ZAZA-755634 format. One record per atom (N, C-alpha, C): atom name; residue in three letters; y, x negated, z negated; residue number from 0. Coordinates in steps of 0.02 Angstrom, whole numbers. Each point is the difference from the previous one (the first is absolute). Example, Ala and Ser with C-alpha at 12.3 -4.5 7.8 and 13.67 -1.06 7.14 Angstrom:
<recs>
<N ala <-284 -660 -390> 0>
<CA ala <59 45 0> 0>
<C ala <60 -45 0> 0>
<N ser <53 18 36> 1>
<CA ser <59 -42 -3> 1>
<C ser <55 39 -37> 1>
</recs>
This chain:
<recs>
<N met <409 2848 -2732> 0>
<CA met <47 -28 49> 0>
<C met <53 52 16> 0>
<N ser <62 -23 9> 1>
<CA ser <55 46 15> 1>
<C ser <-6 27 70> 1>
<N arg <35 56 10> 2>
<CA arg <1 29 68> 2>
<C arg <29 -48 50> 2>
<N thr <51 -38 -23> 3>
<CA thr <31 -48 46> 3>
<C thr <-50 -53 22> 3>
<N gly <-41 -24 -48> 4>
<CA gly <-50 -50 17> 4>
<C gly <-53 27 47> 4>
<N thr <-21 63 -13> 5>
<CA thr <-50 31 44> 5>
<C thr <27 9 70> 5>
<N ala <63 23 4> 6>
<CA ala <31 11 65> 6>
<C ala <6 -66 38> 6>
<N gly <15 -54 -37> 7>
<CA gly <6 -65 32> 7>
<C gly <-66 -23 30> 7>
<N arg <-54 12 -37> 8>
<CA arg <-66 -19 25> 8>
<C arg <-18 40 62> 8>
<N val <15 65 -1> 9>
<CA val <-14 42 57> 9>
<C val <41 -22 60> 9>
<N asp <65 -13 -11> 10>
<CA asp <43 -22 55> 10>
<C asp <-25 -66 29> 10>
<N gly <-23 -44 -45> 11>
<CA gly <-26 -65 23> 11>
<C gly <-62 8 43> 11>
<N arg <-46 44 -22> 12>
<CA arg <-60 12 40> 12>
<C arg <17 31 67> 12>
<N thr <48 46 0> 13>
<CA thr <21 32 62> 13>
<C thr <29 -51 48> 13>
<N ala <42 -44 -26> 14>
<CA ala <31 -52 42> 14>
<C ala <-53 -46 29> 14>
<N arg <-49 -20 -42> 15>
<CA arg <-53 -43 25> 15>
<C arg <-42 34 54> 15>
<N ala <-14 65 -11> 16>
<CA ala <-38 38 50> 16>
<C ala <38 4 65> 16>
<N glu <65 11 -4> 17>
<CA glu <41 3 61> 17>
<C glu <1 -66 36> 17>
<N arg <4 -55 -38> 18>
<CA arg <0 -66 31> 18>
<C arg <-67 -13 34> 18>
<N thr <-54 21 -32> 19>
<CA thr <-67 -9 29> 19>
<C thr <-7 40 64> 19>
<N arg <22 62 -1> 20>
<CA arg <-3 43 59> 20>
<C arg <41 -30 57> 20>
<N ala <60 -24 -17> 21>
<CA ala <43 -30 51> 21>
<C ala <-33 -63 29> 21>
<N ala <-31 -41 -42> 22>
<CA ala <-33 -61 23> 22>
<C ala <-58 17 47> 22>
<N ile <-36 53 -15> 23>
<CA ile <-56 21 42> 23>
<C ile <24 24 68> 23>
<N val <53 40 0> 24>
<CA val <29 24 63> 24>
<C val <27 -60 40> 24>
<N asp <34 -46 -34> 25>
<CA asp <26 -60 33> 25>
<C asp <-57 -38 34> 25>
<N ala <-55 -9 -37> 26>
<CA ala <-57 -37 26> 26>
<C ala <-31 36 60> 26>
<N his <-7 65 -5> 27>
<CA his <-29 39 54> 27>
<C his <41 -9 64> 27>
<N leu <65 8 -5> 28>
<CA leu <43 -5 59> 28>
<C leu <5 -72 25> 28>
<N ala <-1 -48 -45> 29>
<CA ala <4 -71 21> 29>
<C ala <-62 -19 40> 29>
<N leu <-58 21 -23> 30>
<CA leu <-62 -16 36> 30>
<C leu <1 31 70> 30>
<N ile <23 62 5> 31>
<CA ile <4 33 65> 31>
<C ile <49 -37 45> 31>
<N thr <58 -18 -27> 32>
<CA thr <50 -36 40> 32>
<C thr <-26 -66 26> 32>
<N glu <-44 -31 -39> 33>
<CA glu <-28 -65 20> 33>
<C glu <-59 7 48> 33>
<N gly <-19 63 16> 34>
<CA gly <-52 10 49> 34>
<C gly <-66 28 -25> 34>
<N asp <-6 8 -66> 35>
<CA asp <-61 30 -28> 35>
<C asp <11 76 0> 35>
<N leu <-17 32 55> 36>
<CA leu <16 71 9> 36>
<C leu <-44 47 -40> 36>
<N arg <-55 -25 -28> 37>
<CA arg <-43 42 -42> 37>
<C arg <-18 -38 -64> 37>
<N pro <50 -17 -40> 38>
<CA pro <-14 -39 -60> 38>
<C pro <-43 39 -50> 38>
<N thr <-48 -33 -29> 39>
<CA thr <-44 32 -49> 39>
<C thr <34 2 -68> 39>
<N gly <-29 41 -45> 40>
<CA gly <26 2 -68> 40>
<C gly <-3 -69 -32> 40>
<N glu <-52 -37 13> 41>
<CA glu <-7 -67 -29> 41>
<C glu <55 -46 24> 41>
<N arg <15 2 65> 42>
<CA arg <53 -43 27> 42>
<C arg <68 20 -28> 42>
<N ile <12 65 -5> 43>
<CA ile <65 24 -26> 43>
<C ile <8 -21 -73> 43>
<N ala <-52 10 -40> 44>
<CA ala <4 -18 -71> 44>
<C ala <12 -75 -8> 44>
<N glu <-37 -40 39> 45>
<CA glu <8 -73 -4> 45>
<C glu <72 -20 18> 45>
<N arg <26 29 53> 46>
<CA arg <68 -17 22> 46>
<C arg <52 23 -51> 46>
<N ala <-12 57 -33> 47>
<CA ala <47 26 -50> 47>
<C ala <-6 -37 -67> 47>
<N gly <-53 -38 -9> 48>
<CA gly <-10 -35 -63> 48>
<C gly <-23 46 -56> 48>
<N val <-37 52 18> 49>
<CA val <-26 47 -50> 49>
<C val <-75 6 10> 49>
<N ser <-33 30 -49> 50>
<CA ser <-72 11 6> 50>
<C ser <-13 60 45> 50>
<N leu <-60 2 27> 51>
<CA leu <-19 58 40> 51>
<C leu <2 63 -42> 51>
<N arg <-18 -6 -63> 52>
<CA arg <4 58 -45> 52>
<C arg <72 24 -7> 52>
<N ala <47 -46 -5> 53>
<CA ala <71 19 -6> 53>
<C ala <23 36 64> 53>
<N leu <-24 -24 57> 54>
<CA leu <18 33 63> 54>
<C leu <-21 73 -1> 54>
<N trp <-63 13 -18> 55>
<CA trp <-25 69 3> 55>
<C trp <21 41 -60> 55>
<N thr <25 -33 -52> 56>
<CA thr <30 38 -56> 56>
<C thr <68 28 21> 56>
<N asn <36 -39 39> 57>
<CA asn <67 21 22> 57>
<C asn <-2 43 62> 57>
<N phe <-51 -8 41> 58>
<CA phe <-8 40 61> 58>
<C phe <-71 26 1> 58>
<N ala <-7 65 -1> 59>
<CA ala <-66 30 -4> 59>
<C ala <-45 -18 59> 59>
<N asp <31 -9 58> 60>
<CA asp <-37 -17 61> 60>
<C asp <49 -27 51> 60>
<N met <-26 -16 59> 61>
<CA met <43 -28 52> 61>
<C met <53 51 24> 61>
<N glu <-18 64 -4> 62>
<CA glu <48 51 22> 62>
<C glu <63 -1 -42> 62>
<N thr <-7 -8 -66> 63>
<CA thr <59 -3 -43> 63>
<C thr <39 -64 12> 63>
<N leu <-34 -54 17> 64>
<CA leu <35 -62 17> 64>
<C leu <36 8 67> 64>
<N phe <-31 34 48> 65>
<CA phe <34 13 64> 65>
<C phe <63 41 -11> 65>
<N glu <-3 47 -47> 66>
<CA glu <59 41 -14> 66>
<C glu <57 -43 -28> 66>
<N ala <-16 -42 -49> 67>
<CA ala <52 -43 -30> 67>
<C ala <27 -49 51> 67>
<N ser <-43 -29 41> 68>
<CA ser <23 -47 51> 68>
<C ser <42 35 52> 68>
<N gly <-19 62 17> 69>
<CA gly <40 39 47> 69>
<C gly <70 13 -25> 69>
<N val <6 15 -64> 70>
<CA val <66 10 -30> 70>
<C val <42 -64 6> 70>
<N arg <-32 -57 -12> 71>
<CA arg <35 -64 5> 71>
<C arg <24 -13 72> 71>
<N val <-42 15 49> 72>
<CA val <18 -10 70> 72>
<C val <59 45 19> 72>
<N leu <-2 62 -21> 73>
<CA leu <55 46 14> 73>
<C leu <65 -25 -33> 73>
<N ala <-6 -28 -60> 74>
<CA ala <59 -26 -34> 74>
<C ala <29 -59 38> 74>
<N ser <-42 -42 29> 75>
<CA ser <25 -57 39> 75>
<C ser <35 24 62> 75>
<N gln <-25 54 31> 76>
<CA gln <34 28 57> 76>
<C gln <67 30 -19> 76>
<N asp <1 35 -57> 77>
<CA asp <62 30 -23> 77>
<C asp <54 -54 -11> 77>
<N ala <-21 -57 -28> 78>
<CA ala <47 -54 -14> 78>
<C ala <29 -29 65> 78>
<N ala <-41 0 53> 79>
<CA ala <23 -29 64> 79>
<C ala <35 51 45> 79>
<N phe <-7 64 -15> 80>
<CA phe <26 52 44> 80>
<C phe <75 7 -4> 80>
<N arg <32 6 58> 81>
<CA arg <72 13 4> 81>
<C arg <10 57 50> 81>
<N pro <25 58 -24> 82>
<CA pro <8 58 45> 82>
<C pro <43 -17 60> 82>
<N val <-20 26 58> 83>
<CA val <40 -8 61> 83>
<C val <50 58 2> 83>
<N asp <61 -15 19> 84>
<CA asp <53 50 2> 84>
<C asp <-14 52 55> 84>
<N pro <-10 63 -18> 85>
<CA pro <-13 52 51> 85>
<C pro <59 13 46> 85>
<N ala <60 -26 -17> 86>
<CA ala <59 10 42> 86>
<C ala <4 -50 57> 86>
<N leu <-43 -50 0> 87>
<CA leu <2 -50 54> 87>
<C leu <-21 32 66> 87>
<N pro <23 -29 56> 88>
<CA pro <-24 23 65> 88>
<C pro <-77 -5 4> 88>
<N leu <-29 40 44> 89>
<CA leu <-73 2 3> 89>
<C leu <-31 -69 10> 89>
<N his <25 -39 47> 90>
<CA his <-32 -64 15> 90>
<C his <2 -47 -61> 90>
<N arg <55 5 -40> 91>
<CA arg <5 -41 -61> 91>
<C arg <-48 25 -53> 91>
<N arg <-6 66 -6> 92>
<CA arg <-48 27 -48> 92>
<C arg <-71 -21 15> 92>
<N val <-17 3 64> 93>
<CA val <-68 -20 20> 93>
<C val <-11 -74 -14> 93>
<N glu <48 -41 19> 94>
<CA glu <-7 -73 -10> 94>
<C glu <-7 -16 -74> 94>
<N glu <43 28 -41> 95>
<CA glu <-1 -15 -72> 95>
<C glu <-63 27 -33> 95>
<N phe <-19 61 19> 96>
<CA phe <-61 30 -27> 96>
<C phe <-61 -42 16> 96>
<N cys <-7 -19 63> 97>
<CA cys <-59 -39 21> 97>
<C cys <1 -71 -29> 97>
<N arg <59 -29 -8> 98>
<CA arg <4 -66 -32> 98>
<C arg <-27 4 -71> 98>
<N gln <22 51 -36> 99>
<CA gln <-22 6 -69> 99>
<C gln <-74 20 -5> 99>
<N arg <-22 44 45> 100>
<CA arg <-71 18 0> 100>
<C arg <-43 -62 11> 100>
<N ala <20 -43 46> 101>
<CA ala <-38 -61 14> 101>
<C ala <-2 -44 -63> 101>
<N glu <55 -7 -35> 102>
<CA glu <3 -41 -60> 102>
<C glu <-45 28 -55> 102>
<N leu <3 65 -9> 103>
<CA leu <-41 31 -52> 103>
<C leu <-74 -2 16> 103>
<N leu <-16 10 64> 104>
<CA leu <-70 -3 20> 104>
<C leu <-28 -71 -7> 104>
<N gln <41 -50 14> 105>
<CA gln <-22 -69 -11> 105>
<C gln <-9 -13 -75> 105>
<N leu <42 30 -40> 106>
<CA leu <-4 -9 -72> 106>
<C leu <-66 25 -28> 106>
<N ile <-24 57 25> 107>
<CA ile <-61 30 -27> 107>
<C ile <-62 -16 42> 107>
<N ala <8 -42 51> 108>
<CA ala <-55 -12 47> 108>
<C ala <-67 -18 -33> 108>
<N pro <-3 -49 -46> 109>
<CA pro <-65 -16 -30> 109>
<C pro <-31 59 -36> 109>
<N met <42 37 -39> 110>
<CA met <-25 57 -37> 110>
<C met <-23 56 47> 110>
<N ala <36 9 55> 111>
<CA ala <-19 52 48> 111>
<C ala <-67 -18 34> 111>
<N arg <-9 -63 16> 112>
<CA arg <-64 -21 30> 112>
<C arg <-57 11 -49> 112>
<N ala <11 -18 -63> 113>
<CA ala <-51 9 -51> 113>
<C ala <-16 74 -10> 113>
<N ala <52 41 -3> 114>
<CA ala <-10 72 -11> 114>
<C ala <-39 31 58> 114>
<N ala <14 -23 62> 115>
<CA ala <-34 29 58> 115>
<C ala <-75 -10 -4> 115>
<N met <-22 -55 -32> 116>
<CA met <-71 -14 -5> 116>
<C met <-35 48 -48> 116>
<N arg <36 21 -51> 117>
<CA arg <-32 40 -54> 117>
<C arg <21 73 0> 117>
<N glu <52 18 37> 118>
<CA glu <24 68 -3> 118>
<C glu <-52 53 17> 118>
<N pro <-45 -12 48> 119>
<CA pro <-50 51 16> 119>
<C pro <-42 22 -60> 119>
<N val <-6 -43 -51> 120>
<CA val <-40 18 -59> 120>
<C val <43 1 -63> 120>
<N ser <65 1 8> 121>
<CA ser <45 0 -59> 121>
<C ser <51 55 6> 121>
<N ala <-6 51 -42> 122>
<CA ala <48 54 -1> 122>
<C ala <69 -24 -22> 122>
<N gln <2 -49 -46> 123>
<CA gln <64 -25 -24> 123>
<C gln <37 -38 54> 123>
<N leu <-34 -41 38> 124>
<CA leu <34 -37 54> 124>
<C leu <27 49 52> 124>
<N his <-36 55 11> 125>
<CA his <25 51 47> 125>
<C his <63 31 -29> 125>
<N arg <0 15 -65> 126>
<CA arg <61 27 -31> 126>
<C arg <58 -49 4> 126>
<N asn <-15 -64 -9> 127>
<CA asn <52 -51 6> 127>
<C asn <32 1 69> 127>
<N arg <-43 6 52> 128>
<CA arg <26 1 68> 128>
<C arg <44 61 12> 128>
<N leu <-21 57 -27> 129>
<CA leu <40 61 9> 129>
<C leu <69 -7 -31> 129>
<N lys <5 -37 -55> 130>
<CA lys <65 -12 -31> 130>
<C lys <46 -40 46> 130>
<N his <-29 -50 34> 131>
<CA his <40 -39 48> 131>
<C his <23 45 57> 131>
<N ile <-45 42 25> 132>
<CA ile <18 45 55> 132>
<C ile <55 47 -21> 132>
<N asp <-5 28 -60> 133>
<CA asp <51 47 -24> 133>
<C asp <68 -33 -3> 133>
<N arg <2 -63 -22> 134>
<CA arg <64 -35 -5> 134>
<C arg <32 -11 68> 134>
<N val <-41 -20 48> 135>
<CA val <27 -11 67> 135>
<C val <20 67 31> 135>
<N arg <-39 53 -12> 136>
<CA arg <18 66 25> 136>
<C arg <69 22 -26> 136>
<N asp <12 -11 -64> 137>
<CA asp <65 18 -28> 137>
<C asp <56 -40 32> 137>
<N glu <-12 -64 11> 138>
<CA glu <52 -42 30> 138>
<C glu <15 21 72> 138>
<N val <-53 11 39> 139>
<CA val <9 20 70> 139>
<C val <34 68 5> 139>
<N ser <-18 46 -44> 140>
<CA ser <28 67 1> 140>
<C ser <76 0 -11> 140>
<N val <23 -46 -41> 141>
<CA val <72 -6 -13> 141>
<C val <35 -41 54> 141>
<N leu <-29 -57 17> 142>
<CA leu <32 -47 46> 142>
<C leu <6 28 71> 142>
<N phe <-50 37 22> 143>
<CA phe <1 27 68> 143>
<C phe <4 77 0> 143>
<N ala <33 27 -50> 144>
<CA ala <6 73 -7> 144>
<C ala <30 33 63> 144>
<N pro <54 -25 29> 145>
<CA pro <29 33 59> 145>
<C pro <-49 2 59> 145>
<N glu <-34 -55 11> 146>
<CA glu <-47 -4 56> 146>
<C glu <-61 45 -12> 146>
<N leu <-23 2 -61> 147>
<CA leu <-56 44 -16> 147>
<C leu <20 73 9> 147>
<N glu <61 16 -18> 148>
<CA glu <25 69 9> 148>
<C glu <3 18 74> 148>
<N met <20 -48 41> 149>
<CA met <5 12 72> 149>
<C met <-68 11 32> 149>
<N ala <-52 -24 -33> 150>
<CA ala <-68 8 28> 150>
<C ala <-24 72 -4> 150>
<N gly <34 41 -40> 151>
<CA gly <-17 71 -3> 151>
<C gly <-71 11 -24> 151>
<N pro <-38 40 38> 152>
<CA pro <-70 15 -20> 152>
<C pro <-44 -63 -4> 152>
<N gly <23 -53 33> 153>
<CA gly <-40 -61 -1> 153>
<C gly <19 -48 -57> 153>
<N arg <38 26 -48> 154>
<CA arg <24 -43 -55> 154>
<C arg <-57 -34 -37> 154>
<N asp <-49 39 -22> 155>
<CA asp <-55 -29 -40> 155>
<C asp <-40 -49 41> 155>
<N gln <-10 15 63> 156>
<CA gln <-37 -47 43> 156>
<C gln <37 -65 7> 156>
<N leu <67 3 9> 157>
<CA leu <40 -60 5> 157>
<C leu <-3 -39 -65> 157>
<N leu <6 34 -57> 158>
<CA leu <-3 -33 -64> 158>
<C leu <-66 -37 -9> 158>
<N his <-55 34 18> 159>
<CA his <-65 -32 -6> 159>
<C his <-7 -60 46> 159>
<N ala <29 5 60> 160>
<CA ala <-3 -56 47> 160>
<C ala <39 -60 -27> 160>
<N leu <58 13 -30> 161>
<CA leu <40 -54 -29> 161>
<C leu <-37 -33 -58> 161>
<N leu <-33 41 -40> 162>
<CA leu <-38 -29 -56> 162>
<C leu <-58 -43 26> 162>
<N ala <-36 26 48> 163>
<CA ala <-57 -37 28> 163>
<C ala <22 -67 29> 163>
<N ala <60 -1 30> 164>
<CA ala <24 -60 33> 164>
<C ala <26 -53 -48> 164>
<N thr <12 20 -63> 165>
<CA thr <33 -46 -46> 165>
<C thr <-39 -13 -64> 165>
<N met <-63 21 -2> 166>
<CA met <-41 -12 -59> 166>
<C met <-46 -60 11> 166>
<N trp <-39 -16 -52> 167>
<CA trp <-40 -61 2> 167>
<C trp <-50 -1 57> 167>
<N ala <-33 55 15> 168>
<CA ala <-52 -1 51> 168>
<C ala <27 -25 67> 168>
<N asn <59 23 18> 169>
<CA asn <30 -22 63> 169>
<C asn <23 -72 -5> 169>
<N trp <30 -18 -57> 170>
<CA trp <23 -69 -9> 170>
<C trp <-59 -49 2> 170>
<N ser <-56 20 -29> 171>
<CA ser <-60 -42 2> 171>
<C ser <-24 -9 72> 171>
<N met <3 53 40> 172>
<CA met <-19 -5 70> 172>
<C met <44 -51 37> 172>
<N leu <65 3 -13> 173>
<CA leu <46 -45 33> 173>
<C leu <-10 -72 -22> 173>
<N arg <-7 -10 -65> 174>
<CA arg <-3 -68 -28> 174>
<C arg <-71 -29 6> 174>
<N asp <-50 38 -23> 175>
<CA asp <-68 -27 -4> 175>
<C asp <-39 13 64> 175>
<N gly <10 59 30> 176>
<CA gly <-37 17 61> 176>
<C gly <27 -35 61> 176>
<N leu <66 5 10> 177>
<CA leu <31 -29 60> 177>
<C leu <25 -71 -12> 177>
<N gly <1 -21 -63> 178>
<CA gly <21 -69 -15> 178>
<C gly <74 -13 8> 178>
<N leu <42 51 -6> 179>
<CA leu <72 -9 8> 179>
<C leu <30 -30 -63> 179>
<N asp <52 -40 8> 180>
<CA asp <36 -24 -59> 180>
<C asp <44 56 -26> 180>
<N val <32 -11 -56> 181>
<CA val <38 53 -32> 181>
<C val <56 26 45> 181>
<N ala <36 -45 32> 182>
<CA ala <56 20 43> 182>
<C ala <-24 43 59> 182>
<N ala <-55 -21 31> 183>
<CA ala <-26 37 57> 183>
<C ala <-27 68 -21> 183>
<N ala <-35 2 -57> 184>
<CA ala <-26 63 -26> 184>
<C ala <57 48 -18> 184>
<N arg <52 -27 -30> 185>
<CA arg <58 41 -17> 185>
<C arg <33 27 64> 185>
<N gly <2 -41 52> 186>
<CA gly <29 23 64> 186>
<C gly <-39 58 29> 186>
<N val <-66 -2 -5> 187>
<CA val <-41 56 24> 187>
<C val <14 62 -42> 187>
<N met <7 -9 -65> 188>
<CA met <15 58 -43> 188>
<C met <67 31 18> 188>
<N val <50 -42 11> 189>
<CA val <66 25 20> 189>
<C val <-5 39 65> 189>
<N arg <-35 -28 48> 190>
<CA arg <-8 33 65> 190>
<C arg <-35 68 -7> 190>
<N thr <-52 1 -41> 191>
<CA thr <-38 62 -9> 191>
<C thr <41 54 -35> 191>
<N val <33 -19 -55> 192>
<CA val <41 48 -37> 192>
<C val <57 26 43> 192>
<N thr <32 -45 37> 193>
<CA thr <55 20 45> 193>
<C thr <-24 49 52> 193>
<N ala <-56 -15 31> 194>
<CA ala <-27 43 53> 194>
<C ala <-18 69 -28> 194>
<N leu <-30 2 -58> 195>
<CA leu <-19 64 -31> 195>
<C leu <62 43 -13> 195>
<N leu <52 -31 -28> 196>
<CA leu <60 38 -18> 196>
<C leu <37 22 63> 196>
<N leu <9 -44 49> 197>
<CA leu <36 18 61> 197>
<C leu <-36 54 39> 197>
<N asn <-66 -6 3> 198>
<CA asn <-40 50 35> 198>
<C asn <7 69 -33> 198>
<N ala <-3 1 -66> 199>
<CA ala <6 63 -37> 199>
<C ala <70 30 10> 199>
<N met <52 -43 -1> 200>
<CA met <68 23 9> 200>
<C met <9 30 70> 200>
<N ala <-28 -34 50> 201>
<CA ala <6 24 69> 201>
<C ala <-36 67 8> 201>
<N ser <-58 6 -31> 202>
<CA ser <-38 62 4> 202>
<C ser <37 57 -35> 202>
<N gly <33 -17 -55> 203>
<CA gly <36 51 -38> 203>
<C gly <62 24 36> 203>
<N met <29 -43 41> 204>
<CA met <62 19 36> 204>
<C met <-14 34 67> 204>
<N ser <-63 -3 22> 205>
<CA ser <-16 28 66> 205>
<C ser <-9 75 -3> 205>
</recs>
């Protein structure tokens, strides 16, 4: 057989493997979105239309599947993300930042709920969460750079407070714990972020 023919067969197998992996990730996330927060390998394989053997051939274990699904979730956030202009007045920056945080948190809500159930025993899910935190940390550091600078020695504490106020754990408390709708929960986030920044600014100027 020619090299061209061999390369074609290899490319074809690679393409099929990629389609199978994508179908498995699709099935995993679809089941979670529909409310099955701990889908089994059997359920995922059935939903993907592949054999259980094919599932574990493409993913060595649930941890590797969590990694691939985490990449997909981050990609969906990237597609929906629109940077807020750091030149806007503070109240506009806070409003736009919290509006987008609410949208993104709603986007990942089913996956975040599922991850929270398994993260205590999953190193990969913990790594996935740290990636989300790092992304929000980078955004906050740029968007509220002047206010963080004004906080002086309290800069890191302010940054951590802003992160805690705008990540999934707090959003879950507002939505699931207190039963607030999206608009009301976003309003609480705006109030919290505004209070943190204004308090830090006042302390820095005193």
